[in-house]
C-alpha atoms as an extended CHARMM CRD file, in Angstrom:
* protein
*
        95  EXT
         1         1  MET       CA             -4.1280000000      -18.7810000000       15.2010000000  PROA      1               0.0000000000
         2         2  LYS       CA             -1.4520000000      -17.5830000000       17.5760000000  PROA      2               0.0000000000
         3         3  GLN       CA             -0.4750000000      -13.9330000000       17.9840000000  PROA      3               0.0000000000
         4         4  THR       CA              2.9550000000      -14.6720000000       16.4830000000  PROA      4               0.0000000000
         5         5  SER       CA              1.3710000000      -16.0940000000       13.3390000000  PROA      5               0.0000000000
         6         6  TYR       CA             -0.7590000000      -12.9750000000       12.9190000000  PROA      6               0.0000000000
         7         7  ASN       CA              2.2810000000      -10.7560000000       13.4000000000  PROA      7               0.0000000000
         8         8  ILE       CA              4.2270000000      -12.6830000000       10.7510000000  PROA      8               0.0000000000
         9         9  LEU       CA              1.3280000000      -12.4860000000        8.2820000000  PROA      9               0.0000000000
        10        10  ILE       CA              0.8600000000       -8.7510000000        8.9450000000  PROA      10              0.0000000000
        11        11  PHE       CA              4.5880000000       -8.2210000000        8.3910000000  PROA      11              0.0000000000
        12        12  LEU       CA              4.4920000000      -10.1400000000        5.0940000000  PROA      12              0.0000000000
        13        13  ILE       CA              1.4510000000       -8.1910000000        3.8510000000  PROA      13              0.0000000000
        14        14  ARG       CA              3.1820000000       -4.9080000000        4.7690000000  PROA      14              0.0000000000
        15        15  LEU       CA              6.3510000000       -6.0280000000        2.9950000000  PROA      15              0.0000000000
        16        16  ILE       CA              4.4090000000       -6.9230000000       -0.1650000000  PROA      16              0.0000000000
        17        17  HSD       CA              2.5830000000       -3.5920000000        0.0000000000  PROA      17              0.0000000000
        18        18  ILE       CA              5.8050000000       -1.5950000000        0.4000000000  PROA      18              0.0000000000
        19        19  CYS       CA              7.4860000000       -3.5040000000       -2.4570000000  PROA      19              0.0000000000
        20        20  TYR       CA              4.4910000000       -2.8360000000       -4.7000000000  PROA      20              0.0000000000
        21        21  LEU       CA              4.6050000000        0.8900000000       -3.9510000000  PROA      21              0.0000000000
        22        22  ILE       CA              8.3700000000        1.1070000000       -4.5100000000  PROA      22              0.0000000000
        23        23  LEU       CA              8.1200000000       -0.7380000000       -7.8220000000  PROA      23              0.0000000000
        24        24  ALA       CA              5.2470000000        1.5040000000       -8.9310000000  PROA      24              0.0000000000
        25        25  VAL       CA              7.2800000000        4.6420000000       -8.1910000000  PROA      25              0.0000000000
        26        26  ILE       CA             10.3940000000        3.2500000000       -9.9060000000  PROA      26              0.0000000000
        27        27  SER       CA              8.4220000000        2.2300000000      -12.9910000000  PROA      27              0.0000000000
        28        28  LEU       CA              7.0830000000        5.7270000000      -13.7110000000  PROA      28              0.0000000000
        29        29  PRO       CA             10.3450000000        7.3420000000      -14.8970000000  PROA      29              0.0000000000
        30        30  LEU       CA             11.3080000000        4.1400000000      -16.6970000000  PROA      30              0.0000000000
        31        31  LEU       CA              8.0970000000        4.3510000000      -18.7150000000  PROA      31              0.0000000000
        32        32  ILE       CA              9.0140000000        7.8280000000      -19.9410000000  PROA      32              0.0000000000
        33        33  ILE       CA             12.5180000000        6.7180000000      -20.8920000000  PROA      33              0.0000000000
        34        34  HSD       CA             11.6510000000        3.4610000000      -22.6590000000  PROA      34              0.0000000000
        35        35  GLU       CA              8.1450000000        3.8790000000      -24.0700000000  PROA      35              0.0000000000
        36        36  PRO       CA              6.5620000000        6.3110000000      -26.5460000000  PROA      36              0.0000000000
        37        37  PHE       CA              4.1640000000        8.8880000000      -25.1260000000  PROA      37              0.0000000000
        38        38  TRP       CA              1.0300000000        7.1230000000      -26.4430000000  PROA      38              0.0000000000
        39        39  ILE       CA              1.9360000000        4.2190000000      -24.1750000000  PROA      39              0.0000000000
        40        40  TRP       CA              3.0080000000        5.9850000000      -20.9760000000  PROA      40              0.0000000000
        41        41  ILE       CA              0.3880000000        8.7730000000      -20.8870000000  PROA      41              0.0000000000
        42        42  PRO       CA             -2.5710000000        6.3570000000      -20.4700000000  PROA      42              0.0000000000
        43        43  ILE       CA             -0.5980000000        4.3620000000      -17.9040000000  PROA      43              0.0000000000
        44        44  TYR       CA              0.1670000000        7.5470000000      -15.9470000000  PROA      44              0.0000000000
        45        45  ALA       CA             -3.5100000000        8.5420000000      -16.1150000000  PROA      45              0.0000000000
        46        46  TRP       CA             -4.5720000000        5.1340000000      -14.8380000000  PROA      46              0.0000000000
        47        47  MET       CA             -2.0290000000        5.2600000000      -12.0020000000  PROA      47              0.0000000000
        48        48  ALA       CA             -3.1200000000        8.7820000000      -11.0240000000  PROA      48              0.0000000000
        49        49  HSD       CA             -6.7140000000        7.5750000000      -10.9210000000  PROA      49              0.0000000000
        50        50  HSD       CA             -5.6310000000        4.5610000000       -8.8990000000  PROA      50              0.0000000000
        51        51  MET       CA             -3.8050000000        6.7410000000       -6.3560000000  PROA      51              0.0000000000
        52        52  PHE       CA             -6.2630000000        9.6190000000       -5.9520000000  PROA      52              0.0000000000
        53        53  ALA       CA             -9.7740000000        8.2750000000       -6.6130000000  PROA      53              0.0000000000
        54        54  LYS       CA            -12.0270000000        7.7050000000       -3.5900000000  PROA      54              0.0000000000
        55        55  PHE       CA            -12.9030000000        4.2520000000       -4.9340000000  PROA      55              0.0000000000
        56        56  TRP       CA             -9.3440000000        3.0060000000       -4.4070000000  PROA      56              0.0000000000
        57        57  ASN       CA             -8.8270000000        4.3390000000       -0.8830000000  PROA      57              0.0000000000
        58        58  ASP       CA             -9.3160000000        0.8780000000        0.5420000000  PROA      58              0.0000000000
        59        59  CYS       CA             -6.7620000000       -1.2400000000       -1.2840000000  PROA      59              0.0000000000
        60        60  PRO       CA             -7.2430000000       -5.0370000000       -1.2900000000  PROA      60              0.0000000000
        61        61  LEU       CA             -3.9400000000       -5.4860000000        0.5650000000  PROA      61              0.0000000000
        62        62  THR       CA             -5.1060000000       -3.0060000000        3.2110000000  PROA      62              0.0000000000
        63        63  LYS       CA             -8.3570000000       -4.9620000000        3.5720000000  PROA      63              0.0000000000
        64        64  ILE       CA             -6.4160000000       -8.1820000000        4.1490000000  PROA      64              0.0000000000
        65        65  GLU       CA             -4.1370000000       -6.4730000000        6.6500000000  PROA      65              0.0000000000
        66        66  ASN       CA             -7.1240000000       -4.9850000000        8.4920000000  PROA      66              0.0000000000
        67        67  LYS       CA             -8.7260000000       -8.4420000000        8.7820000000  PROA      67              0.0000000000
        68        68  LEU       CA             -5.5060000000       -9.8240000000       10.2520000000  PROA      68              0.0000000000
        69        69  ARG       CA             -5.1480000000       -6.8060000000       12.5670000000  PROA      69              0.0000000000
        70        70  HSD       CA             -8.7420000000       -7.2180000000       13.7630000000  PROA      70              0.0000000000
        71        71  ALA       CA             -8.1740000000      -10.9260000000       14.4400000000  PROA      71              0.0000000000
        72        72  SER       CA             -4.9960000000      -10.1650000000       16.4090000000  PROA      72              0.0000000000
        73        73  GLY       CA             -6.5540000000       -7.2900000000       18.3820000000  PROA      73              0.0000000000
        74        74  LYS       CA             -4.4240000000       -4.5170000000       16.8770000000  PROA      74              0.0000000000
        75        75  ASP       CA             -5.6420000000       -1.1040000000       15.7040000000  PROA      75              0.0000000000
        76        76  LEU       CA             -7.0150000000       -1.0470000000       12.1680000000  PROA      76              0.0000000000
        77        77  ILE       CA             -5.6300000000        1.0720000000        9.3400000000  PROA      77              0.0000000000
        78        78  SER       CA             -8.2920000000        3.7110000000        8.8590000000  PROA      78              0.0000000000
        79        79  ASN       CA             -6.6920000000        6.4410000000        6.7940000000  PROA      79              0.0000000000
        80        80  GLY       CA             -4.7550000000        4.5180000000        4.1510000000  PROA      80              0.0000000000
        81        81  PHE       CA             -1.6380000000        2.3910000000        4.1690000000  PROA      81              0.0000000000
        82        82  VAL       CA              0.8320000000        5.1530000000        3.2570000000  PROA      82              0.0000000000
        83        83  ASN       CA             -0.5290000000        7.5190000000        5.9100000000  PROA      83              0.0000000000
        84        84  ASP       CA             -0.3710000000        4.7590000000        8.5350000000  PROA      84              0.0000000000
        85        85  LEU       CA              3.1870000000        3.8810000000        7.5390000000  PROA      85              0.0000000000
        86        86  TYR       CA              4.2090000000        7.5500000000        7.6530000000  PROA      86              0.0000000000
        87        87  LYS       CA              2.7560000000        7.9260000000       11.1620000000  PROA      87              0.0000000000
        88        88  LYS       CA              4.6020000000        4.8150000000       12.3520000000  PROA      88              0.0000000000
        89        89  ILE       CA              7.8930000000        6.0620000000       10.9140000000  PROA      89              0.0000000000
        90        90  ARG       CA              7.4060000000        9.4140000000       12.6260000000  PROA      90              0.0000000000
        91        91  GLY       CA              6.4830000000        7.6470000000       15.8710000000  PROA      91              0.0000000000
        92        92  THR       CA              3.1030000000        9.3360000000       16.2520000000  PROA      92              0.0000000000
        93        93  LYS       CA              1.1030000000        6.1060000000       16.2880000000  PROA      93              0.0000000000
        94        94  ASN       CA              1.6160000000        2.8250000000       18.0680000000  PROA      94              0.0000000000
        95        95  GLY       CA              0.8280000000       -0.3290000000       16.1420000000  PROA      95              0.0000000000
């Protein structure tokens, strides 16, 4: 595959990942507003486990992006998607 194809696929994976994270953050206050506590408390607990457990540090979308990055010769994401995105926004890491 050409370098341009890899770059497009990496961009699409990043876009999906960012949309997923934004929707997850937006959904949390909406759960409190629209659902009773016996519904949103377990969902919050599951999401907290999903975000902070060591098991989930390597998200499936990050794995796919790392495979594409490896195939295109770019640096891999080693410390999580959000941390990598934060470093790129700050300009402390080249991608």
